[in-house]
N, C-alpha and C positions, 0 to 999 in steps of 0.2 A: 504494500500500500504506500502510495506516495505521501510523504510528510512535508508540508511547507514550513519554512523557517525564515527568520531574518537574522542578519548580522548586525550587532550593535557595538559601536566603539565608544569608549568613555575615557577621557583624559582626567585623571584624578586631581581634584583641587586640594585634597587633603589625604594624607597617608594614614591608614588605619585598617579596619576590617573591610573586606570585600566579600559580599554574598554572591555566590555563583548563580544558583537558580536557572540553569541553562543546560544544554546538551554538552557543549564544549566551551572551554575557556582558555584564553592565552593572555598572559600578563607580561607586557614588554617593559624593560628598563631602557628608556630612551634618554637617560641622563648623561651629562658629560662625564668624561673620564674621572675616576676617583670616587664616584658616587655609586655605592652598591645598594641593591634592593634585596631585602631579606623577606622571603615568603615562607611562613611556618618553619623558620630555621634554615631554609635553603637559600644560599647566597647566589644572586643573579647579577653578573657584571654588566656594565653599560654595553648596550648593543645586543644583548641576549634576552631571551624570554623563557618563561615557564609555560608549558603547554599541557593541558589535560584534555585529550580528545575523548569524545563520547561515542559509544556505539548507538546504532539506530534505536530510537525509542527511550533511551536513558535520559534522566534528568539528574544533574550534579547539584547537590545542595550544600556543598562544602562552604564553610566560612573561612576565608584565607586571611591570616594576620600578616599585614605588611609593615615593614620598618625600613628606614633609610639610614645608611651609615656613610659618612659621619652625619650625625644629627645635631643641629638642624642643617639642612642642605636646601636652600631656597631655589637652586637651579635643578632640582630633581624633577624628572618627567616620567610618569608612569601611565601607560595606556592599557586598558583592559578591553579585550575583544571577546564577545560572547555570541554563541550560536543559540538562538532561542526559537523553539517551535511556536508556530502560530496556529 
């Protein structure tokens, strides 16, 4: 059965918890060099991303805890991409 979905992009204005509530999620660290993103204890260097793909029909309900090091880092840029069924 065909399942329709939309892709949503969100640039985070504030670092903290991110609720997935989607089929697939990718969290990008687009910060300048020297600013690391930490997702549930996993360090993501600038220019890299964390990806959690979903299988057909699955919904991910994970709450991801995001931190930036060094903190504060006003130039941090974090983008969240979600695949959401409609």
